[in-house]
mmCIF file of the N, C-alpha and C atoms, coordinates in Angstrom:
data_MODEL
# 
_entry.id   MODEL 
# 
loop_
_atom_site.group_PDB 
_atom_site.id 
_atom_site.type_symbol 
_atom_site.label_atom_id 
_atom_site.label_alt_id 
_atom_site.label_comp_id 
_atom_site.label_asym_id 
_atom_site.label_entity_id 
_atom_site.label_seq_id 
_atom_site.pdbx_PDB_ins_code 
_atom_site.Cartn_x 
_atom_site.Cartn_y 
_atom_site.Cartn_z 
_atom_site.occupancy 
_atom_site.B_iso_or_equiv 
_atom_site.pdbx_formal_charge 
_atom_site.auth_seq_id 
_atom_site.auth_comp_id 
_atom_site.auth_asym_id 
_atom_site.auth_atom_id 
_atom_site.pdbx_PDB_model_num 
ATOM 1   N N  . VAL A 1 1  ? -1.505  7.098   -4.223  1.00 0.00 ? 1  VAL A N  1 
ATOM 2   C CA . VAL A 1 1  ? -0.894  7.824   -3.074  1.00 0.00 ? 1  VAL A CA 1 
ATOM 3   C C  . VAL A 1 1  ? 0.432   7.161   -2.687  1.00 0.00 ? 1  VAL A C  1 
ATOM 4   N N  . ILE A 1 2  ? 1.436   7.881   -2.547  1.00 0.00 ? 2  ILE A N  1 
ATOM 5   C CA . ILE A 1 2  ? 2.782   7.453   -2.109  1.00 0.00 ? 2  ILE A CA 1 
ATOM 6   C C  . ILE A 1 2  ? 3.112   8.088   -0.787  1.00 0.00 ? 2  ILE A C  1 
ATOM 7   N N  . ILE A 1 3  ? 3.379   7.101   0.225   1.00 0.00 ? 3  ILE A N  1 
ATOM 8   C CA . ILE A 1 3  ? 3.610   7.740   1.598   1.00 0.00 ? 3  ILE A CA 1 
ATOM 9   C C  . ILE A 1 3  ? 5.132   7.460   1.844   1.00 0.00 ? 3  ILE A C  1 
ATOM 10  N N  . SER A 1 4  ? 5.839   8.500   2.351   1.00 0.00 ? 4  SER A N  1 
ATOM 11  C CA . SER A 1 4  ? 7.315   8.232   2.673   1.00 0.00 ? 4  SER A CA 1 
ATOM 12  C C  . SER A 1 4  ? 7.279   7.976   4.126   1.00 0.00 ? 4  SER A C  1 
ATOM 13  N N  . HIS A 1 5  ? 8.108   6.854   4.488   1.00 0.00 ? 5  HIS A N  1 
ATOM 14  C CA . HIS A 1 5  ? 8.318   6.514   5.879   1.00 0.00 ? 5  HIS A CA 1 
ATOM 15  C C  . HIS A 1 5  ? 9.780   6.754   6.275   1.00 0.00 ? 5  HIS A C  1 
ATOM 16  N N  . PRO A 1 6  ? 10.040  6.634   7.560   1.00 0.00 ? 6  PRO A N  1 
ATOM 17  C CA . PRO A 1 6  ? 11.522  6.718   7.989   1.00 0.00 ? 6  PRO A CA 1 
ATOM 18  C C  . PRO A 1 6  ? 12.436  5.744   7.334   1.00 0.00 ? 6  PRO A C  1 
ATOM 19  N N  . LEU A 1 7  ? 13.706  5.962   7.321   1.00 0.00 ? 7  LEU A N  1 
ATOM 20  C CA . LEU A 1 7  ? 14.652  5.015   6.937   1.00 0.00 ? 7  LEU A CA 1 
ATOM 21  C C  . LEU A 1 7  ? 14.670  4.578   5.534   1.00 0.00 ? 7  LEU A C  1 
ATOM 22  N N  . GLY A 1 8  ? 14.025  5.302   4.578   1.00 0.00 ? 8  GLY A N  1 
ATOM 23  C CA . GLY A 1 8  ? 14.064  5.086   3.117   1.00 0.00 ? 8  GLY A CA 1 
ATOM 24  C C  . GLY A 1 8  ? 12.945  4.187   2.619   1.00 0.00 ? 8  GLY A C  1 
ATOM 25  N N  . TYR A 1 9  ? 11.891  3.792   3.469   1.00 0.00 ? 9  TYR A N  1 
ATOM 26  C CA . TYR A 1 9  ? 10.786  3.098   3.089   1.00 0.00 ? 9  TYR A CA 1 
ATOM 27  C C  . TYR A 1 9  ? 9.661   4.068   2.429   1.00 0.00 ? 9  TYR A C  1 
ATOM 28  N N  . PHE A 1 10 ? 9.020   3.452   1.506   1.00 0.00 ? 10 PHE A N  1 
ATOM 29  C CA . PHE A 1 10 ? 7.836   4.110   0.794   1.00 0.00 ? 10 PHE A CA 1 
ATOM 30  C C  . PHE A 1 10 ? 6.814   3.027   0.774   1.00 0.00 ? 10 PHE A C  1 
ATOM 31  N N  . THR A 1 11 ? 5.464   3.458   0.802   1.00 0.00 ? 11 THR A N  1 
ATOM 32  C CA . THR A 1 11 ? 4.482   2.606   0.443   1.00 0.00 ? 11 THR A CA 1 
ATOM 33  C C  . THR A 1 11 ? 3.554   3.301   -0.572  1.00 0.00 ? 11 THR A C  1 
ATOM 34  N N  . VAL A 1 12 ? 3.043   2.442   -1.517  1.00 0.00 ? 12 VAL A N  1 
ATOM 35  C CA . VAL A 1 12 ? 2.226   2.902   -2.583  1.00 0.00 ? 12 VAL A CA 1 
ATOM 36  C C  . VAL A 1 12 ? 0.843   2.204   -2.561  1.00 0.00 ? 12 VAL A C  1 
ATOM 37  N N  . TYR A 1 13 ? -0.244  3.131   -2.697  1.00 0.00 ? 13 TYR A N  1 
ATOM 38  C CA . TYR A 1 13 ? -1.622  2.657   -2.608  1.00 0.00 ? 13 TYR A CA 1 
ATOM 39  C C  . TYR A 1 13 ? -2.380  3.201   -4.009  1.00 0.00 ? 13 TYR A C  1 
ATOM 40  N N  . SER A 1 14 ? -2.668  2.189   -4.767  1.00 0.00 ? 14 SER A N  1 
ATOM 41  C CA . SER A 1 14 ? -3.310  2.528   -6.076  1.00 0.00 ? 14 SER A CA 1 
ATOM 42  C C  . SER A 1 14 ? -4.717  1.986   -6.241  1.00 0.00 ? 14 SER A C  1 
ATOM 43  N N  . HIS A 1 15 ? -5.469  2.497   -7.193  1.00 0.00 ? 15 HIS A N  1 
ATOM 44  C CA . HIS A 1 15 ? -6.826  2.129   -7.557  1.00 0.00 ? 15 HIS A CA 1 
ATOM 45  C C  . HIS A 1 15 ? -7.843  2.672   -6.588  1.00 0.00 ? 15 HIS A C  1 
ATOM 46  N N  . CYS A 1 16 ? -7.430  3.786   -5.928  1.00 0.00 ? 16 CYS A N  1 
ATOM 47  C CA . CYS A 1 16 ? -8.340  4.393   -4.942  1.00 0.00 ? 16 CYS A CA 1 
ATOM 48  C C  . CYS A 1 16 ? -9.480  5.088   -5.642  1.00 0.00 ? 16 CYS A C  1 
ATOM 49  N N  . ASP A 1 17 ? -10.694 4.993   -5.108  1.00 0.00 ? 17 ASP A N  1 
ATOM 50  C CA . ASP A 1 17 ? -11.881 5.650   -5.539  1.00 0.00 ? 17 ASP A CA 1 
ATOM 51  C C  . ASP A 1 17 ? -11.910 7.107   -5.081  1.00 0.00 ? 17 ASP A C  1 
ATOM 52  N N  . SER A 1 18 ? -11.681 7.290   -3.854  1.00 0.00 ? 18 SER A N  1 
ATOM 53  C CA . SER A 1 18 ? -11.685 8.692   -3.198  1.00 0.00 ? 18 SER A CA 1 
ATOM 54  C C  . SER A 1 18 ? -10.420 8.862   -2.381  1.00 0.00 ? 18 SER A C  1 
ATOM 55  N N  . LEU A 1 19 ? -9.795  9.942   -2.387  1.00 0.00 ? 19 LEU A N  1 
ATOM 56  C CA . LEU A 1 19 ? -8.629  10.284  -1.542  1.00 0.00 ? 19 LEU A CA 1 
ATOM 57  C C  . LEU A 1 19 ? -8.904  11.243  -0.459  1.00 0.00 ? 19 LEU A C  1 
ATOM 58  N N  . PHE A 1 20 ? -8.434  11.074  0.681   1.00 0.00 ? 20 PHE A N  1 
ATOM 59  C CA . PHE A 1 20 ? -8.753  11.944  1.857   1.00 0.00 ? 20 PHE A CA 1 
ATOM 60  C C  . PHE A 1 20 ? -7.357  12.644  2.304   1.00 0.00 ? 20 PHE A C  1 
ATOM 61  N N  . VAL A 1 21 ? -6.360  12.576  1.481   1.00 0.00 ? 21 VAL A N  1 
ATOM 62  C CA . VAL A 1 21 ? -5.131  13.237  1.758   1.00 0.00 ? 21 VAL A CA 1 
ATOM 63  C C  . VAL A 1 21 ? -4.685  14.160  0.591   1.00 0.00 ? 21 VAL A C  1 
ATOM 64  N N  . ASP A 1 22 ? -3.858  15.118  0.959   1.00 0.00 ? 22 ASP A N  1 
ATOM 65  C CA . ASP A 1 22 ? -3.311  16.100  -0.070  1.00 0.00 ? 22 ASP A CA 1 
ATOM 66  C C  . ASP A 1 22 ? -1.861  15.875  -0.064  1.00 0.00 ? 22 ASP A C  1 
ATOM 67  N N  . GLU A 1 23 ? -1.186  16.300  -1.161  1.00 0.00 ? 23 GLU A N  1 
ATOM 68  C CA . GLU A 1 23 ? 0.168   16.234  -1.362  1.00 0.00 ? 23 GLU A CA 1 
ATOM 69  C C  . GLU A 1 23 ? 0.968   16.881  -0.282  1.00 0.00 ? 23 GLU A C  1 
ATOM 70  N N  . ARG A 1 24 ? 1.997   16.166  0.269   1.00 0.00 ? 24 ARG A N  1 
ATOM 71  C CA . ARG A 1 24 ? 2.880   16.516  1.296   1.00 0.00 ? 24 ARG A CA 1 
ATOM 72  C C  . ARG A 1 24 ? 2.254   16.678  2.646   1.00 0.00 ? 24 ARG A C  1 
ATOM 73  N N  . MET A 1 25 ? 1.043   16.156  2.735   1.00 0.00 ? 25 MET A N  1 
ATOM 74  C CA . MET A 1 25 ? 0.284   16.150  4.020   1.00 0.00 ? 25 MET A CA 1 
ATOM 75  C C  . MET A 1 25 ? 0.905   15.152  4.996   1.00 0.00 ? 25 MET A C  1 
ATOM 76  N N  . LYS A 1 26 ? 1.070   15.484  6.195   1.00 0.00 ? 26 LYS A N  1 
ATOM 77  C CA . LYS A 1 26 ? 1.580   14.587  7.275   1.00 0.00 ? 26 LYS A CA 1 
ATOM 78  C C  . LYS A 1 26 ? 0.458   13.827  7.682   1.00 0.00 ? 26 LYS A C  1 
ATOM 79  N N  . ILE A 1 27 ? 0.650   12.467  7.674   1.00 0.00 ? 27 ILE A N  1 
ATOM 80  C CA . ILE A 1 27 ? -0.467  11.547  8.168   1.00 0.00 ? 27 ILE A CA 1 
ATOM 81  C C  . ILE A 1 27 ? 0.080   10.693  9.327   1.00 0.00 ? 27 ILE A C  1 
ATOM 82  N N  . TYR A 1 28 ? -0.791  10.033  10.061  1.00 0.00 ? 28 TYR A N  1 
ATOM 83  C CA . TYR A 1 28 ? -0.462  9.241   11.183  1.00 0.00 ? 28 TYR A CA 1 
ATOM 84  C C  . TYR A 1 28 ? -0.930  7.877   11.148  1.00 0.00 ? 28 TYR A C  1 
ATOM 85  N N  . LYS A 1 29 ? -0.475  6.971   11.948  1.00 0.00 ? 29 LYS A N  1 
ATOM 86  C CA . LYS A 1 29 ? -0.953  5.625   11.948  1.00 0.00 ? 29 LYS A CA 1 
ATOM 87  C C  . LYS A 1 29 ? -2.531  5.702   12.187  1.00 0.00 ? 29 LYS A C  1 
ATOM 88  N N  . GLY A 1 30 ? -3.279  4.972   11.409  1.00 0.00 ? 30 GLY A N  1 
ATOM 89  C CA . GLY A 1 30 ? -4.675  4.864   11.721  1.00 0.00 ? 30 GLY A CA 1 
ATOM 90  C C  . GLY A 1 30 ? -5.488  5.849   10.899  1.00 0.00 ? 30 GLY A C  1 
ATOM 91  N N  . ASP A 1 31 ? -4.784  6.936   10.240  1.00 0.00 ? 31 ASP A N  1 
ATOM 92  C CA . ASP A 1 31 ? -5.581  7.895   9.435   1.00 0.00 ? 31 ASP A CA 1 
ATOM 93  C C  . ASP A 1 31 ? -6.129  7.152   8.209   1.00 0.00 ? 31 ASP A C  1 
ATOM 94  N N  . VAL A 1 32 ? -7.218  7.530   7.702   1.00 0.00 ? 32 VAL A N  1 
ATOM 95  C CA . VAL A 1 32 ? -7.773  6.981   6.543   1.00 0.00 ? 32 VAL A CA 1 
ATOM 96  C C  . VAL A 1 32 ? -7.305  7.831   5.306   1.00 0.00 ? 32 VAL A C  1 
ATOM 97  N N  . ILE A 1 33 ? -6.654  7.205   4.425   1.00 0.00 ? 33 ILE A N  1 
ATOM 98  C CA . ILE A 1 33 ? -6.064  7.939   3.211   1.00 0.00 ? 33 ILE A CA 1 
ATOM 99  C C  . ILE A 1 33 ? -6.936  7.932   2.034   1.00 0.00 ? 33 ILE A C  1 
ATOM 100 N N  . GLY A 1 34 ? -7.907  7.042   1.942   1.00 0.00 ? 34 GLY A N  1 
ATOM 101 C CA . GLY A 1 34 ? -8.828  6.865   0.769   1.00 0.00 ? 34 GLY A CA 1 
ATOM 102 C C  . GLY A 1 34 ? -9.680  5.726   0.853   1.00 0.00 ? 34 GLY A C  1 
ATOM 103 N N  . THR A 1 35 ? -10.436 5.464   -0.246  1.00 0.00 ? 35 THR A N  1 
ATOM 104 C CA . THR A 1 35 ? -11.328 4.316   -0.356  1.00 0.00 ? 35 THR A CA 1 
ATOM 105 C C  . THR A 1 35 ? -10.899 3.475   -1.451  1.00 0.00 ? 35 THR A C  1 
ATOM 106 N N  . VAL A 1 36 ? -11.215 2.205   -1.315  1.00 0.00 ? 36 VAL A N  1 
ATOM 107 C CA . VAL A 1 36 ? -10.852 1.220   -2.425  1.00 0.00 ? 36 VAL A CA 1 
ATOM 108 C C  . VAL A 1 36 ? -11.717 1.557   -3.698  1.00 0.00 ? 36 VAL A C  1 
ATOM 109 N N  . GLY A 1 37 ? -11.101 1.375   -4.885  1.00 0.00 ? 37 GLY A N  1 
ATOM 110 C CA . GLY A 1 37 ? -11.789 1.706   -6.032  1.00 0.00 ? 37 GLY A CA 1 
ATOM 111 C C  . GLY A 1 37 ? -11.422 0.698   -7.193  1.00 0.00 ? 37 GLY A C  1 
ATOM 112 N N  . GLN A 1 38 ? -11.782 1.053   -8.385  1.00 0.00 ? 38 GLN A N  1 
ATOM 113 C CA . GLN A 1 38 ? -11.623 0.207   -9.574  1.00 0.00 ? 38 GLN A CA 1 
ATOM 114 C C  . GLN A 1 38 ? -11.234 1.106   -10.651 1.00 0.00 ? 38 GLN A C  1 
ATOM 115 N N  . THR A 1 39 ? -9.960  1.499   -10.732 1.00 0.00 ? 39 THR A N  1 
ATOM 116 C CA . THR A 1 39 ? -9.457  2.517   -11.702 1.00 0.00 ? 39 THR A CA 1 
ATOM 117 C C  . THR A 1 39 ? -8.586  1.752   -12.702 1.00 0.00 ? 39 THR A C  1 
ATOM 118 N N  . GLY A 1 40 ? -8.297  2.521   -13.787 1.00 0.00 ? 40 GLY A N  1 
ATOM 119 C CA . GLY A 1 40 ? -7.471  1.859   -14.891 1.00 0.00 ? 40 GLY A CA 1 
ATOM 120 C C  . GLY A 1 40 ? -8.067  0.735   -15.438 1.00 0.00 ? 40 GLY A C  1 
ATOM 121 N N  . LYS A 1 41 ? -7.270  -0.469  -15.611 1.00 0.00 ? 41 LYS A N  1 
ATOM 122 C CA . LYS A 1 41 ? -7.753  -1.709  -16.127 1.00 0.00 ? 41 LYS A CA 1 
ATOM 123 C C  . LYS A 1 41 ? -8.156  -2.643  -15.129 1.00 0.00 ? 41 LYS A C  1 
ATOM 124 N N  . ALA A 1 42 ? -8.409  -2.210  -13.912 1.00 0.00 ? 42 ALA A N  1 
ATOM 125 C CA . ALA A 1 42 ? -8.739  -3.180  -12.887 1.00 0.00 ? 42 ALA A CA 1 
ATOM 126 C C  . ALA A 1 42 ? -10.184 -3.726  -13.178 1.00 0.00 ? 42 ALA A C  1 
ATOM 127 N N  . SER A 1 43 ? -10.276 -5.090  -12.934 1.00 0.00 ? 43 SER A N  1 
ATOM 128 C CA . SER A 1 43 ? -11.520 -5.782  -13.270 1.00 0.00 ? 43 SER A CA 1 
ATOM 129 C C  . SER A 1 43 ? -12.528 -5.855  -12.097 1.00 0.00 ? 43 SER A C  1 
ATOM 130 N N  . ALA A 1 44 ? -12.061 -5.418  -10.939 1.00 0.00 ? 44 ALA A N  1 
ATOM 131 C CA . ALA A 1 44 ? -12.822 -5.230  -9.689  1.00 0.00 ? 44 ALA A CA 1 
ATOM 132 C C  . ALA A 1 44 ? -12.289 -4.340  -8.797  1.00 0.00 ? 44 ALA A C  1 
ATOM 133 N N  . PRO A 1 45 ? -13.048 -3.855  -7.781  1.00 0.00 ? 45 PRO A N  1 
ATOM 134 C CA . PRO A 1 45 ? -12.513 -2.918  -6.757  1.00 0.00 ? 45 PRO A CA 1 
ATOM 135 C C  . PRO A 1 45 ? -11.484 -3.692  -5.952  1.00 0.00 ? 45 PRO A C  1 
ATOM 136 N N  . HIS A 1 46 ? -10.315 -3.050  -5.733  1.00 0.00 ? 46 HIS A N  1 
ATOM 137 C CA . HIS A 1 46 ? -9.320  -3.619  -4.876  1.00 0.00 ? 46 HIS A CA 1 
ATOM 138 C C  . HIS A 1 46 ? -8.198  -2.605  -4.594  1.00 0.00 ? 46 HIS A C  1 
ATOM 139 N N  . LEU A 1 47 ? -7.363  -2.952  -3.710  1.00 0.00 ? 47 LEU A N  1 
ATOM 140 C CA . LEU A 1 47 ? -6.277  -1.961  -3.310  1.00 0.00 ? 47 LEU A CA 1 
ATOM 141 C C  . LEU A 1 47 ? -4.961  -2.640  -3.847  1.00 0.00 ? 47 LEU A C  1 
ATOM 142 N N  . HIS A 1 48 ? -4.251  -1.788  -4.594  1.00 0.00 ? 48 HIS A N  1 
ATOM 143 C CA . HIS A 1 48 ? -2.881  -2.321  -5.114  1.00 0.00 ? 48 HIS A CA 1 
ATOM 144 C C  . HIS A 1 48 ? -1.948  -1.616  -4.077  1.00 0.00 ? 48 HIS A C  1 
ATOM 145 N N  . PHE A 1 49 ? -1.190  -2.450  -3.425  1.00 0.00 ? 49 PHE A N  1 
ATOM 146 C CA . PHE A 1 49 ? -0.236  -2.087  -2.410  1.00 0.00 ? 49 PHE A CA 1 
ATOM 147 C C  . PHE A 1 49 ? 1.120   -2.390  -2.763  1.00 0.00 ? 49 PHE A C  1 
ATOM 148 N N  . GLU A 1 50 ? 2.089   -1.515  -2.566  1.00 0.00 ? 50 GLU A N  1 
ATOM 149 C CA . GLU A 1 50 ? 3.540   -1.792  -2.813  1.00 0.00 ? 50 GLU A CA 1 
ATOM 150 C C  . GLU A 1 50 ? 4.280   -1.247  -1.680  1.00 0.00 ? 50 GLU A C  1 
ATOM 151 N N  . LEU A 1 51 ? 5.433   -1.998  -1.352  1.00 0.00 ? 51 LEU A N  1 
ATOM 152 C CA . LEU A 1 51 ? 6.357   -1.602  -0.365  1.00 0.00 ? 51 LEU A CA 1 
ATOM 153 C C  . LEU A 1 51 ? 7.792   -1.344  -1.053  1.00 0.00 ? 51 LEU A C  1 
ATOM 154 N N  . TRP A 1 52 ? 8.422   -0.179  -0.870  1.00 0.00 ? 52 TRP A N  1 
ATOM 155 C CA . TRP A 1 52 ? 9.659   0.025   -1.509  1.00 0.00 ? 52 TRP A CA 1 
ATOM 156 C C  . TRP A 1 52 ? 10.646  0.491   -0.457  1.00 0.00 ? 52 TRP A C  1 
ATOM 157 N N  . TYR A 1 53 ? 11.870  -0.016  -0.679  1.00 0.00 ? 53 TYR A N  1 
ATOM 158 C CA . TYR A 1 53 ? 13.021  0.437   0.179   1.00 0.00 ? 53 TYR A CA 1 
ATOM 159 C C  . TYR A 1 53 ? 14.022  1.127   -0.676  1.00 0.00 ? 53 TYR A C  1 
ATOM 160 N N  . ASN A 1 54 ? 14.194  2.431   -0.515  1.00 0.00 ? 54 ASN A N  1 
ATOM 161 C CA . ASN A 1 54 ? 15.023  3.283   -1.463  1.00 0.00 ? 54 ASN A CA 1 
ATOM 162 C C  . ASN A 1 54 ? 14.499  3.135   -2.851  1.00 0.00 ? 54 ASN A C  1 
ATOM 163 N N  . ASP A 1 55 ? 15.172  2.547   -3.848  1.00 0.00 ? 55 ASP A N  1 
ATOM 164 C CA . ASP A 1 55 ? 14.806  2.367   -5.149  1.00 0.00 ? 55 ASP A CA 1 
ATOM 165 C C  . ASP A 1 55 ? 14.376  0.878   -5.568  1.00 0.00 ? 55 ASP A C  1 
ATOM 166 N N  . SER A 1 56 ? 14.091  0.127   -4.597  1.00 0.00 ? 56 SER A N  1 
ATOM 167 C CA . SER A 1 56 ? 13.751  -1.293  -4.884  1.00 0.00 ? 56 SER A CA 1 
ATOM 168 C C  . SER A 1 56 ? 12.479  -1.728  -4.155  1.00 0.00 ? 56 SER A C  1 
ATOM 169 N N  . ILE A 1 57 ? 11.686  -2.440  -5.024  1.00 0.00 ? 57 ILE A N  1 
ATOM 170 C CA . ILE A 1 57 ? 10.413  -2.916  -4.475  1.00 0.00 ? 57 ILE A CA 1 
ATOM 171 C C  . ILE A 1 57 ? 10.729  -4.126  -3.635  1.00 0.00 ? 57 ILE A C  1 
ATOM 172 N N  . ILE A 1 58 ? 10.157  -4.295  -2.562  1.00 0.00 ? 58 ILE A N  1 
ATOM 173 C CA . ILE A 1 58 ? 10.311  -5.474  -1.693  1.00 0.00 ? 58 ILE A CA 1 
ATOM 174 C C  . ILE A 1 58 ? 8.911   -6.119  -1.390  1.00 0.00 ? 58 ILE A C  1 
ATOM 175 N N  . ASP A 1 59 ? 9.029   -7.448  -1.148  1.00 0.00 ? 59 ASP A N  1 
ATOM 176 C CA . ASP A 1 59 ? 7.874   -8.295  -0.827  1.00 0.00 ? 59 ASP A CA 1 
ATOM 177 C C  . ASP A 1 59 ? 7.526   -7.932  0.665   1.00 0.00 ? 59 ASP A C  1 
ATOM 178 N N  . PRO A 1 60 ? 6.191   -7.403  0.807   1.00 0.00 ? 60 PRO A N  1 
ATOM 179 C CA . PRO A 1 60 ? 5.890   -7.042  2.158   1.00 0.00 ? 60 PRO A CA 1 
ATOM 180 C C  . PRO A 1 60 ? 5.676   -8.101  3.141   1.00 0.00 ? 60 PRO A C  1 
ATOM 181 N N  . ARG A 1 61 ? 5.623   -9.271  2.605   1.00 0.00 ? 61 ARG A N  1 
ATOM 182 C CA . ARG A 1 61 ? 5.569   -10.482 3.497   1.00 0.00 ? 61 ARG A CA 1 
ATOM 183 C C  . ARG A 1 61 ? 6.808   -10.694 4.156   1.00 0.00 ? 61 ARG A C  1 
ATOM 184 N N  . ASN A 1 62 ? 7.792   -10.175 3.666   1.00 0.00 ? 62 ASN A N  1 
ATOM 185 C CA . ASN A 1 62 ? 9.200   -10.302 4.302   1.00 0.00 ? 62 ASN A CA 1 
ATOM 186 C C  . ASN A 1 62 ? 9.443   -9.336  5.411   1.00 0.00 ? 62 ASN A C  1 
ATOM 187 N N  . ILE A 1 63 ? 8.535   -8.317  5.508   1.00 0.00 ? 63 ILE A N  1 
ATOM 188 C CA . ILE A 1 63 ? 8.685   -7.165  6.493   1.00 0.00 ? 63 ILE A CA 1 
ATOM 189 C C  . ILE A 1 63 ? 7.501   -7.175  7.421   1.00 0.00 ? 63 ILE A C  1 
ATOM 190 N N  . ILE A 1 64 ? 6.293   -7.430  7.039   1.00 0.00 ? 64 ILE A N  1 
ATOM 191 C CA . ILE A 1 64 ? 5.152   -7.402  7.791   1.00 0.00 ? 64 ILE A CA 1 
ATOM 192 C C  . ILE A 1 64 ? 4.667   -8.800  8.197   1.00 0.00 ? 64 ILE A C  1 
ATOM 193 N N  . ASN A 1 65 ? 5.045   -9.265  9.301   1.00 0.00 ? 65 ASN A N  1 
ATOM 194 C CA . ASN A 1 65 ? 4.808   -10.665 9.657   1.00 0.00 ? 65 ASN A CA 1 
ATOM 195 C C  . ASN A 1 65 ? 3.302   -11.012 9.536   1.00 0.00 ? 65 ASN A C  1 
ATOM 196 N N  . LYS A 1 66 ? 2.381   -10.208 9.682   1.00 0.00 ? 66 LYS A N  1 
ATOM 197 C CA . LYS A 1 66 ? 1.009   -10.551 9.591   1.00 0.00 ? 66 LYS A CA 1 
ATOM 198 C C  . LYS A 1 66 ? 0.594   -10.934 8.169   1.00 0.00 ? 66 LYS A C  1 
ATOM 199 N N  . TYR A 1 67 ? 1.175   -10.213 7.162   1.00 0.00 ? 67 TYR A N  1 
ATOM 200 C CA . TYR A 1 67 ? 0.918   -10.610 5.799   1.00 0.00 ? 67 TYR A CA 1 
ATOM 201 C C  . TYR A 1 67 ? 1.336   -11.930 5.499   1.00 0.00 ? 67 TYR A C  1 
ATOM 202 N N  . GLY A 1 68 ? 2.588   -12.332 5.979   1.00 0.00 ? 68 GLY A N  1 
ATOM 203 C CA . GLY A 1 68 ? 3.002   -13.789 5.745   1.00 0.00 ? 68 GLY A CA 1 
ATOM 204 C C  . GLY A 1 68 ? 2.136   -14.812 6.340   1.00 0.00 ? 68 GLY A C  1 
ATOM 205 N N  . ASP A 1 69 ? 1.681   -14.528 7.547   1.00 0.00 ? 69 ASP A N  1 
ATOM 206 C CA . ASP A 1 69 ? 0.757   -15.368 8.233   1.00 0.00 ? 69 ASP A CA 1 
ATOM 207 C C  . ASP A 1 69 ? -0.650  -15.487 7.476   1.00 0.00 ? 69 ASP A C  1 
ATOM 208 N N  . LEU A 1 70 ? -1.066  -14.490 6.783   1.00 0.00 ? 70 LEU A N  1 
ATOM 209 C CA . LEU A 1 70 ? -2.447  -14.591 6.164   1.00 0.00 ? 70 LEU A CA 1 
ATOM 210 C C  . LEU A 1 70 ? -2.269  -14.834 4.639   1.00 0.00 ? 70 LEU A C  1 
ATOM 211 N N  . ASP A 1 71 ? -1.115  -14.971 4.096   1.00 0.00 ? 71 ASP A N  1 
ATOM 212 C CA . ASP A 1 71 ? -0.958  -15.165 2.718   1.00 0.00 ? 71 ASP A CA 1 
ATOM 213 C C  . ASP A 1 71 ? -1.579  -16.556 2.286   1.00 0.00 ? 71 ASP A C  1 
ATOM 214 N N  . VAL A 1 72 ? -2.574  -16.361 1.401   1.00 0.00 ? 72 VAL A N  1 
ATOM 215 C CA . VAL A 1 72 ? -3.291  -17.700 0.902   1.00 0.00 ? 72 VAL A CA 1 
ATOM 216 C C  . VAL A 1 72 ? -2.619  -18.132 -0.525  1.00 0.00 ? 72 VAL A C  1 
ATOM 217 N N  . SER A 1 73 ? -1.635  -17.368 -1.015  1.00 0.00 ? 73 SER A N  1 
ATOM 218 C CA . SER A 1 73 ? -1.121  -17.733 -2.343  1.00 0.00 ? 73 SER A CA 1 
ATOM 219 C C  . SER A 1 73 ? 0.133   -18.621 -2.146  1.00 0.00 ? 73 SER A C  1 
ATOM 220 N N  . LYS A 1 74 ? 0.637   -18.783 -1.003  1.00 0.00 ? 74 LYS A N  1 
ATOM 221 C CA . LYS A 1 74 ? 1.864   -19.603 -0.821  1.00 0.00 ? 74 LYS A CA 1 
ATOM 222 C C  . LYS A 1 74 ? 1.342   -21.129 -0.636  1.00 0.00 ? 74 LYS A C  1 
ATOM 223 N N  . GLU A 1 75 ? 2.268   -21.977 -1.033  1.00 0.00 ? 75 GLU A N  1 
ATOM 224 C CA . GLU A 1 75 ? 2.033   -23.541 -0.852  1.00 0.00 ? 75 GLU A CA 1 
ATOM 225 C C  . GLU A 1 75 ? 2.128   -23.912 0.579   1.00 0.00 ? 75 GLU A C  1 
ATOM 226 N N  . TRP A 1 76 ? 1.406   -24.778 0.959   1.00 0.00 ? 76 TRP A N  1 
ATOM 227 C CA . TRP A 1 76 ? 1.436   -25.407 2.344   1.00 0.00 ? 76 TRP A CA 1 
ATOM 228 C C  . TRP A 1 76 ? 2.049   -26.679 2.226   1.00 0.00 ? 76 TRP A C  1 
# 
């Protein structure tokens, strides 16, 4: 699922088991777009999330403060 946001931002959600949205459907904050799955070469159910600005992928930890605060992969 690719969601277009204002100001050139896009979010990508992959490995979904079930989808609850259709192409070009308008969605709102809090809407459920699908369920977590295990598609492709995934070794376990999970959500693959990407954040894009125009044609460039960006690290969501730089935009969404909550992600940076909860990131367990960074060194302390």
